C-alpha positions in Angstrom: -0.1 -0.1 0.0 1.2 3.5 -0.7 0.9 6.4 1.7 -1.2 8.4 -0.8 -3.6 5.3 -1.1 -4.6 5.3 2.9 -7.9 6.8 2.2 -9.6 5.5 5.4 -11.1 8.5 7.0 -9.5 9.8 10.1 -12.6 8.9 12.3 -11.5 5.2 11.8 -8.7 5.8 14.4 -9.7 5.4 18.0 -10.9 8.4 19.9 -11.6 10.7 16.9 -15.1 11.4 16.6 -17.3 13.6 14.1 -16.5 16.9 16.3 -13.0 16.2 16.6 -12.8 15.3 12.8 -14.1 18.8 11.9 -11.1 20.2 13.8 -9.1 18.0 11.8 -10.7 19.1 8.4 -10.0 22.6 8.7 -6.2 21.6 8.3 -7.0 19.7 5.2 -6.9 16.4 7.1 -9.5 14.1 6.1 -7.8 10.7 5.5 -5.3 8.7 7.3 -3.1 9.5 4.6 -3.5 13.2 5.2 -2.8 12.6 8.8 0.8 10.9 8.0 1.9 13.5 6.0 1.1 16.2 8.0 4.3 16.7 9.2 5.6 18.5 12.2 6.9 22.4 11.9 9.0 22.0 14.8 10.0 19.7 17.6 10.6 20.2 21.6 13.6 18.1 23.0 12.6 16.8 26.4 15.1 14.3 26.1 17.4 16.2 27.7 16.7 17.3 31.5 17.3 20.7 32.6 16.9 21.7 36.4 14.8 24.5 37.7 17.9 26.1 39.0 19.3 26.6 35.4 16.0 28.1 34.6 17.3 31.4 35.9 19.5 32.0 33.1 17.5 30.1 30.3 13.8 30.8 31.2 13.2 26.7 30.7 13.5 23.6 32.3 12.4 20.0 31.8 13.0 18.4 35.1 11.6 15.5 37.9 10.6 16.9 40.8 8.3 16.5 43.9 5.1 18.3 44.8 5.7 20.1 48.1 2.4 22.1 48.3 -1.0 22.9 46.6 -2.9 26.2 47.4 -5.3 28.6 45.7 -4.6 32.4 45.1 -7.0 35.0 43.8 -10.6 35.7 44.7 -12.8 33.1 46.3 -15.1 33.4 43.5 -12.5 32.7 41.1 -9.7 31.0 42.5 -6.7 29.7 40.6 -4.9 26.4 41.7 -1.1 26.8 42.5 1.3 24.0 42.8 4.7 24.0 44.4 7.3 21.9 43.0 11.3 21.0 44.0 13.6 19.2 42.2 16.6 19.4 44.6 17.9 22.6 43.1 15.3 25.0 43.2 11.7 25.6 44.3 9.2 26.8 41.9 5.3 27.5 41.5 3.1 26.2 38.7 0.3 28.7 38.5 -2.7 26.9 36.9 -4.8 29.5 35.2 -7.7 27.7 33.8 -6.7 24.2 35.1 -7.8 23.9 38.4 -8.8 20.2 37.4 -5.2 19.3 38.2 -5.9 19.1 41.8 -7.9 16.0 41.2 -4.8 14.4 39.6 -2.0 15.4 41.6 -1.4 15.8 45.5 1.4 16.8 47.7 4.4 14.2 47.8 3.8 13.1 44.3 6.9 12.7 42.1 6.4 14.6 38.7 7.8 15.4 35.1 7.7 18.9 34.4 8.5 21.1 31.6 7.9 24.6 31.2 8.6 28.7 30.7 9.8 29.9 34.0 10.5 33.6 35.2 10.6 35.2 38.5 7.6 37.0 39.8 6.9 38.3 43.3 10.2 37.0 44.3 9.6 33.2 43.2 10.3 31.3 40.1 7.2 30.4 38.7 5.5 29.1 35.5 2.0 29.7 33.9 3.1 27.7 30.5 4.1 24.3 31.6 3.3 20.4 31.1 3.2 17.9 34.0 2.8 14.4 34.1 3.2 11.6 37.0 6.5 10.2 37.2 6.5 6.8 35.4 9.2 4.3 33.9 7.5 4.8 30.5 6.1 8.4 30.4 4.0 10.1 27.8 5.7 13.4 26.8 9.4 13.3 28.5 12.4 11.6 27.9 11.9 12.2 24.1 11.6 14.4 21.1 8.2 15.6 20.6 6.7 16.7 17.4 5.2 20.2 17.1 2.4 20.3 14.4 0.5 23.0 12.5 -2.6 23.2 14.3 -5.7 25.0 15.4 -7.0 26.3 18.8 -9.4 23.6 18.7 -6.9 20.9 18.2 -4.5 20.4 20.9 -1.1 19.0 20.3 -1.8 15.9 22.4 -4.8 15.0 20.1 -2.6 15.3 17.1 0.1 13.3 18.3 -2.2 10.5 19.9 -3.9 10.3 16.4 -0.4 10.2 14.6 0.7 7.4 16.9 -2.6 5.4 16.4 -2.2 5.7 12.7 1.5 4.5 12.6 0.6 1.5 14.7 -2.1 0.5 12.3 -0.6 1.3 9.0 3.1 1.3 9.1 3.6 -2.4 8.7 1.4 -2.0 5.5 3.5 0.5 3.6 5.3 0.1 0.2 8.4 1.8 -0.6 8.0 3.9 -3.9 11.8 4.3 -4.5 13.7 1.7 -6.0 15.8 -0.3 -3.6 19.0 0.1 -5.3 18.5 4.1 -5.3 17.8 3.7 -1.4 21.2 2.0 -1.1 23.1 4.3 -3.4 21.9 7.3 -1.2 21.8 5.5 2.1 18.4 6.7 2.6 16.2 4.6 4.9 13.2 2.8 4.2 9.6 4.6 4.1 8.3 3.0 7.0 11.5 4.1 9.1 11.5 7.5 7.7 7.7 8.1 8.3 7.9 7.0 11.9 11.1 8.9 12.5 9.7 12.3 11.1 6.8 12.1 13.6 8.6 10.5 16.6 12.2 10.9 16.2 14.5 8.7 18.7 17.4 11.1 18.1 18.4 14.3 15.9 20.5 12.3 13.7 17.7 10.0 12.8 15.3 13.0 12.5 17.7 14.4 9.8 18.0 11.1 7.7 14.2 11.0 7.6 13.5 14.6 6.6 16.2 14.0 3.9 14.5 10.8 2.7 11.2 12.3 2.5 12.6 15.6 0.7 14.0 13.5 -1.7 11.1 11.4 -2.5 9.0 14.5 -3.4 11.5 15.9 -5.4 12.2 12.3 -7.1 8.4 12.1 -8.2 8.6 15.6 -9.6 11.6 14.9 -11.8 10.2 11.6 -13.0 7.6 13.3 -14.8 9.6 16.2 -16.1 12.4 13.8 -17.3 10.0 11.3 -18.9 8.3 14.2 -20.6 11.5 15.2 -22.0 12.4 11.8 -23.3 9.0 11.4 -24.8 9.5 14.6 -26.6 12.9 13.6 -28.2 10.6 10.4 -29.9 8.2 12.7 -31.5 9.8 13.4 -34.9 8.1 15.4 -37.8 9.0 15.9 -41.2 11.1 18.9 -41.5 9.7 22.3 -43.3 11.3 25.1 -44.9 9.8 28.4 -42.9 10.2 31.4 -45.0 11.0 34.6 -43.2 9.8 37.2 -45.7 6.6 38.5 -43.9 8.5 38.5 -40.4 11.3 40.9 -42.1 8.4 42.9 -43.6 6.7 43.5 -40.1 10.3 44.3 -38.6 11.1 46.8 -40.9 7.5 48.3 -40.7 8.0 49.1 -37.0 8.5 52.4 -35.7 11.2 51.2 -33.3 14.0 48.5 -33.2 13.6 45.5 -31.6 15.6 45.0 -28.6 18.6 42.8 -28.4 16.9 40.3 -26.3 14.0 40.1 -28.8 16.3 39.7 -31.7 18.0 36.9 -29.7 14.9 35.2 -28.6 13.3 35.4 -32.5 16.2 33.3 -33.6 16.0 30.5 -30.8 12.5 30.1 -32.0 13.2 30.1 -35.4 16.3 27.4 -34.7 13.7 25.3 -33.2 11.4 25.2 -36.4 14.3 23.4 -38.3 14.3 20.4 -35.7 12.9 17.2 -36.7 11.4 17.6 -33.2 8.3 19.7 -32.1 9.3 22.8 -30.4 8.6 23.0 -26.8 9.7 26.7 -25.4 9.0 28.9 -22.4 9.3 32.6 -23.0 9.7 34.3 -20.2 9.9 38.4 -19.9 8.9 40.9 -17.3 5.9 43.1 -17.7 6.0 45.1 -20.9 9.1 44.0 -22.2 7.6 42.9 -25.5 6.8 39.3 -25.6 3.1 39.6 -27.9 5.4 41.5 -30.6 7.7 38.5 -30.4 5.0 36.1 -30.7 3.5 37.5 -33.6 6.8 38.2 -35.2 7.5 34.3 -34.5 4.0 33.3 -35.8 4.5 34.8 -39.4 7.1 32.2 -40.6 4.6 29.5 -39.9 1.6 31.5 -41.5 3.9 32.2 -44.7 4.3 28.6 -44.9 0.8 27.8 -45.1 0.0 26.6 -41.7 -2.3 28.2 -39.0 -1.4 29.4 -35.4 -3.3 29.3 -32.3 -3.0 32.0 -29.7 -4.5 31.0 -26.4 -5.0 33.6 -23.5 -6.8 33.4 -19.9 -9.2 36.2 -20.5 -11.6 37.5 -22.8 -10.2 41.0 -22.3 -6.6 39.9 -23.2 -7.8 37.9 -26.1 -9.6 41.3 -27.4 -6.5 43.4 -27.1 -4.2 40.9 -28.6 -6.8 40.3 -31.2 -6.5 44.0 -32.4 -3.1 44.4 -31.9 -2.8 41.4 -34.1 -5.0 42.8 -36.8 -3.5 46.5 -37.0 0.1 44.8 -37.3 -0.6 42.0 -39.5 -3.7 42.7 -41.9 -1.4 44.9 -44.0 0.4 41.9 -44.9 -2.9 40.0 -45.9 -2.3 37.5 -42.5 -6.0 36.6 -41.6 -6.4 37.0 -38.0 -9.8 36.2 -35.9 -11.1 36.3 -32.5 -12.7 33.2 -31.5 -14.6 34.7 -28.1 -17.1 32.9 -25.8 -19.6 35.5 -26.4 -20.0 35.1 -30.4 -23.6 34.6 -31.1 -24.2 30.9 -32.3 -24.2 32.1 -36.4 -21.7 33.9 -36.1 -19.6 31.1 -34.4 -20.7 28.8 -36.7 -19.4 31.1 -39.6 -16.0 31.6 -38.0 -15.5 27.7 -37.1 -16.1 26.8 -40.8 -13.6 29.5 -41.8 -11.1 27.9 -39.5 -12.1 24.6 -40.9 -11.1 25.4 -44.4 -7.7 27.2 -43.6 -9.3 30.6 -44.2 -7.9 32.0 -41.0 -4.2 32.1 -40.3 -4.1 33.0 -36.8 -6.9 32.3 -34.2 -7.2 34.1 -31.0 -8.9 33.0 -28.1 -9.3 31.7 -24.3 -9.9 28.0 -23.4 -12.6 28.2 -26.6 -9.9 27.3 -28.9 -9.8 23.8 -27.7 -13.6 23.3 -27.5 -15.1 20.2 -29.1 -16.7 21.9 -32.1 -13.5 23.6 -33.0 -11.3 21.9 -35.7 -8.3 23.2 -37.7 -7.2 22.7 -41.2 -3.3 22.8 -40.7 -2.6 24.0 -37.3 1.3 24.0 -36.4 2.2 26.3 -33.6 0.2 26.6 -30.5 1.0 30.1 -28.4 0.1 30.2 -24.7 0.2 33.3 -23.0 0.1 33.8 -19.3 0.7 30.0 -19.4 0.4 29.6 -15.7 -3.5 30.2 -15.8 -3.8 27.0 -17.6 -3.4 23.7 -16.3 -1.8 20.6 -18.4 -5.0 19.3 -19.3 -5.9 22.4 -20.8 -2.9 22.8 -22.8 -2.8 19.3 -23.6 -6.4 19.4 -25.3 -5.1 22.5 -27.2 -2.1 20.4 -28.8 -4.7 17.5 -29.5 -6.3 19.7 -32.0 -3.0 19.1 -34.5 -0.3 16.4 -34.7 2.7 17.2 -32.6 2.6 21.1 -33.1 5.2 23.5 -32.0 4.5 25.0 -28.6 5.6 28.3 -27.4 4.4 29.2 -23.6 4.8 32.8 -22.7 4.8 34.0 -18.9 5.2 37.8 -17.6 5.6 36.4 -14.2 9.4 35.4 -14.1 10.2 31.9 -13.0 12.9 31.3 -10.3 15.7 29.4 -11.7 15.3 26.2 -9.3 11.0 26.6 -10.2 12.2 26.5 -13.8 14.2 23.3 -13.4 11.3 21.9 -11.4 8.5 22.5 -13.7 9.9 23.0 -17.1 13.0 20.9 -17.0 11.7 19.3 -20.2 11.5 22.5 -22.1 14.0 25.1 -23.5 13.8 28.5 -22.3 14.2 31.9 -23.8 14.1 35.2 -21.5 13.8 39.0 -22.4 15.1 41.1 -19.9 16.0 44.2 -21.8 12.8 46.7 -21.8 12.1 48.9 -24.8 13.8 51.7 -25.3 12.3 54.7 -23.6 10.7 53.1 -20.9 11.0 54.4 -17.2 10.9 52.5 -14.1 7.8 53.0 -12.5 8.1 54.9 -9.1 6.7 53.1 -6.2 5.5 54.6 -2.8 4.0 53.3 0.1 1.0 55.0 2.2 -0.9 54.1 5.3 -4.4 53.9 5.3 -6.0 57.0 6.8 -3.1 59.0 5.2 -4.0 58.1 1.5 -5.3 62.0 0.7 -1.7 62.8 -0.7 -2.0 60.2 -3.1 -5.3 60.9 -4.1 -4.1 64.6 -4.9 -1.0 63.2 -6.8 -3.3 61.5 -8.9 -5.2 64.5 -9.6 -2.1 66.2 -10.9 -1.6 63.3 -13.4 -5.3 63.3 -14.6 -4.8 67.4 -15.1 -1.9 66.1 -17.7 -4.1 64.2 -19.6 -3.0 60.7 -18.0 -5.2 58.3 -16.6 -5.4 56.0 -13.4 -6.2 52.8 -11.9 -7.9 52.0 -8.5 -7.5 48.7 -7.2 -9.4 46.9 -4.3 -9.4 43.3 -3.1 -13.1 42.9 -3.0 -15.9 43.5 -5.4 -18.4 44.4 -2.7 -18.9 44.6 1.2 -17.9 41.6 3.3 -19.5 40.8 6.6 -16.1 39.0 7.6 -13.6 41.5 6.3 -13.5 45.2 7.0 -11.9 46.0 4.0 -12.6 48.9 1.2 -14.1 47.5 -1.8 -14.6 48.5 -5.5 -18.2 48.9 -5.4 -18.4 51.3 -2.6 -15.2 53.2 -3.6 -16.3 53.8 -7.1 -18.7 56.4 -5.5 -16.5 58.0 -3.5 -13.7 58.2 -6.5 -16.7 59.8 -8.1 -17.1 62.5 -5.7 -13.7 63.2 -5.0 -13.0 63.4 -9.0 -15.9 65.0 -10.4 -14.5 66.5 -13.6 -13.5 62.8 -15.1 -15.2 59.9 -15.9 -15.1 57.0 -13.5 -16.0 53.5 -14.3 -16.1 50.2 -12.3 -14.8 46.6 -13.9 -14.8 43.4 -11.9 -15.4 39.6 -12.7 -19.2 39.5 -12.2 -19.9 42.2 -14.8 -21.1 40.7 -18.2 -18.3 40.1 -20.6 -19.8 42.8 -23.4 -19.8 45.2 -20.8 -16.4 44.7 -19.7 -15.3 44.9 -23.4 -17.0 48.0 -23.8 -15.8 49.8 -20.7 -11.8 48.6 -21.7 -12.3 49.8 -24.9 -13.4 53.3 -23.7 -10.8 53.3 -21.2 -8.2 52.7 -24.1 -9.4 55.4 -26.0 -9.3 57.6 -23.1 -13.1 58.3 -22.8 -12.9 56.9 -19.5 -10.1 58.3 -17.1 -10.3 56.4 -14.1 -10.7 52.5 -13.9 -11.9 51.1 -10.5 -11.3 47.4 -10.6 -10.2 44.5 -8.6 -7.5 42.1 -9.9 -9.1 41.3 -13.0 -7.2 43.7 -14.6 -3.9 41.7 -13.6 -3.1 40.3 -17.0 -2.7 42.2 -20.3 -4.4 45.4 -20.1 -2.1 48.0 -22.1 -3.0 51.4 -21.8 0.1 53.8 -22.4 -1.6 56.9 -21.1 -2.2 55.2 -17.6 0.5 56.6 -15.6 -1.0 56.2 -12.1 -2.2 52.6 -10.4 -3.5 53.0 -6.5 -3.7 49.7 -5.0 -5.6 50.1 -1.8 -5.4 47.3 1.0 -2.1 46.1 -0.8 -1.3 43.6 1.9 -4.1 41.5 0.9 -2.3 40.8 -2.7 0.4 38.3 -3.5 3.7 39.6 -4.6 3.5 38.3 -8.1 0.1 40.1 -8.3 1.3 43.1 -7.0 4.2 43.1 -9.8 1.5 42.3 -12.2 -0.8 44.9 -11.1 2.1 47.5 -11.0 2.6 46.5 -14.6 -0.4 48.1 -16.1 1.4 51.3 -15.9 4.7 52.5 -17.3 4.1 51.3 -20.6 5.2 54.4 -22.3 7.9 56.9 -22.2 5.8 59.0 -19.8 7.0 58.6 -15.7 4.5 56.3 -14.0 3.8 55.7 -10.1 2.4 52.9 -8.5 0.8 53.9 -4.8 0.4 50.8 -2.2 -2.2 51.8 0.4 -1.6 49.4 3.4 -3.3 48.7 6.5 -1.2 49.8 9.9 -1.5 46.1 11.5 0.7 44.0 9.0 2.2 40.3 9.5 6.0 40.0 8.8 5.1 38.5 5.5 3.0 41.3 4.1 5.8 43.6 5.4 8.2 41.7 3.6 6.1 41.8 0.2 5.9 45.6 0.3 9.3 46.3 0.9 10.1 44.3 -2.0 7.7 46.3 -4.0 9.2 49.3 -2.8 12.8 48.2 -3.4 12.9 46.7 -7.0 11.0 46.7 -10.3 12.9 43.6 -11.2 10.4 41.0 -12.0 13.1 38.1 -12.0 14.2 39.4 -8.5 10.5 39.8 -7.1 9.9 36.0 -8.4 13.0 34.8 -6.3 11.7 37.0 -3.3 8.1 35.7 -3.8 9.5 31.9 -3.6 11.6 32.8 -0.5 8.8 34.6 1.2 5.9 32.1 0.5 7.8 28.8 0.0 6.8 26.5 -2.6 3.3 25.7 -1.0 0.8 24.8 -3.8 2.8 26.1 -6.7 2.7 23.1 -8.6 -0.9 22.9 -8.5 -2.4 23.6 -12.1 1.2 23.3 -13.9 1.9 19.5 -13.5 -1.5 18.3 -12.0 -0.2 14.8 -11.4 -2.7 14.1 -8.3 -0.2 13.6 -5.6 2.6 16.4 -6.2 2.0 18.6 -3.5 5.1 19.5 -1.7 4.7 18.9 1.9 8.3 18.9 3.1 10.3 19.9 0.1 11.6 23.4 -0.4 12.1 24.6 -3.7 14.9 27.2 -2.7 16.3 25.6 0.2 16.6 22.1 -1.4 17.8 23.3 -4.9 21.3 21.2 -4.4 19.5 18.2 -3.3 17.2 18.7 -6.6 20.0 18.7 -9.0 21.0 15.4 -7.5 17.5 13.8 -7.6 17.4 14.9 -11.4 20.6 13.2 -11.9 19.6 10.0 -10.4 16.3 10.0 -12.4 18.2 10.5 -15.7 20.5 7.7 -15.0 17.7 5.6 -14.0 15.7 6.1 -16.8 18.4 5.9 -19.5 19.7 2.5 -18.4 16.4 0.7 -17.8 13.0 2.4 -18.1 11.5 -0.5 -16.3 13.4 0.2 -13.2 10.8 2.6 -12.5 7.8 0.3 -13.1 7.5 -2.0 -10.0 4.1 -3.1 -9.2 2.2 -0.9 -6.6 4.2 2.1 -6.6 3.3 5.8 -7.2 5.9 6.1 -9.8 4.0 3.6 -12.0 1.3 5.7 -11.6 2.9 8.9 -12.5 4.4 7.3 -15.5 1.3 5.9 -17.1 -0.1 9.4 -16.4 2.4 11.2 -18.2 2.7 8.2 -20.9 -1.1 9.1 -21.7 -0.4 13.1 -22.1 1.3 15.2 -24.6 4.8 15.9 -23.4 4.5 19.7 -22.3 
């Protein structure tokens, strides 16, 4: 049995009823498998005893003592139990706030284990935070290293520990090890049952280190199996070589009113080199907000179109699809390129007409959202699929688009730069291109922080920009009022801003507004008829308005670092100086402070991506990218464990190169992963 296959509800464990189970559910723990993979966040070492006398210096003690006296303090109507103990080195008092029930379990003269935080108060050494247990030869929580789990206030550590102990007793003997025995021996890794027992209840620090290394290695191994298998599979997909002329590409380049940047030139050559290979292109193009990726994509598409092939350009939102379609039509129609927007809002008759034209090959470049891979969409000669903001799509969605052709070339694009370690993890089977240089004349966006309540200076600054003929965004974390969160929201603030800026037209846009209305609002904003756009993060992707020079993000602490960077990228898209104002609440978490500091200090999207990974950790960053069921990182950390990841990749490549059958033992997660990747196109 695999660890991931232990689906028995946690209520099957002794002592866990329906009410307690609901507390476990809040932690995402529903099955015994979930519980065994709920790894400790820290440990408390009670294997080493320290005396009460030492607590004067360290503030901590774990000792064996004798109860000398028990009394009560406080008001008679609300007495508080006090237990005096002596371990031979010092006398101390345990003040039992809310724990008067201990008087029924302990009495003077009893020998006890005690561990707690101690301080001098009223001339006595005392503790209000302590653990006490009757002295026995086999203590429950003493003489060992105890796990400290992520939990909620409704679920004490003692209940979590008892549940894990029960799960280990019942299921550890049944577990299969998914890693090949030869690999365990070569890397000196302990078997899975041993590692799992030691990660929860380590006998010593050395065993804990070995257990952590084993479990981290296993998670990274699963990831690399998928990535390396996909790379090997792609190398076997051959296609007949085709000559791709570059006449149209060169004509478009000459018609541009500006030269391409060196990075754009380099990326175009890398993409064109891929077209001469007998293997389908699989390339990831990453570039910061406003670096000119869309232009590169359109230029890259022209050789395919000139050779008689079709290109599909998939984007995550209707707004971005509309903008790309208008850009493509403006740039390409003078050269006879036939472009079309396949929108979900098309009327049935218009949709049928367009689908028929695509099938007959009368459309060269089709731009749209997930509608591009709908069942009723068929292409006559699709050869290149371009996917913008690819992280918004899952593997299955990308695969459905690629199924519309026989091994088409694939160009993924992202304006969210990917840290090097993440790129190795998620896109190790792809070639990678990067645009770092910005178009000439662009000025870095100046970022300012303002605490909530002192934002009037921000509003005044925006007013000065509006008077220059510029435009502004105001962004909020919520659409409307919330009963749970006291935050400013877009619907309420749009009325305030209309009163604050009566001379200019203010409009509201968010995800609940019908697509046709959103398109109208965005078109008017792009035309300058609307001067202030109030929005949620729906504008995060793709909106390009060169005359917008200000963005105000209120409750900025509620947004992730990547989203803040994307939102800031809505301004600074011309040679005009632009500004981003991050308005934040006074009560910030340390993580929120780190995000805002990063935004203030740099506009480099690549540095921000590294900081984002450092601050947040990997979490579920793999979700929607690999989507292989069991690949949530629970103990591995993509930044911290980067050196080990390189070693893991070497192991996987060596194993698969030597004999793919080595990774096909019966009843293993590896086999499940391989079978899944064999069914899906290499991405």
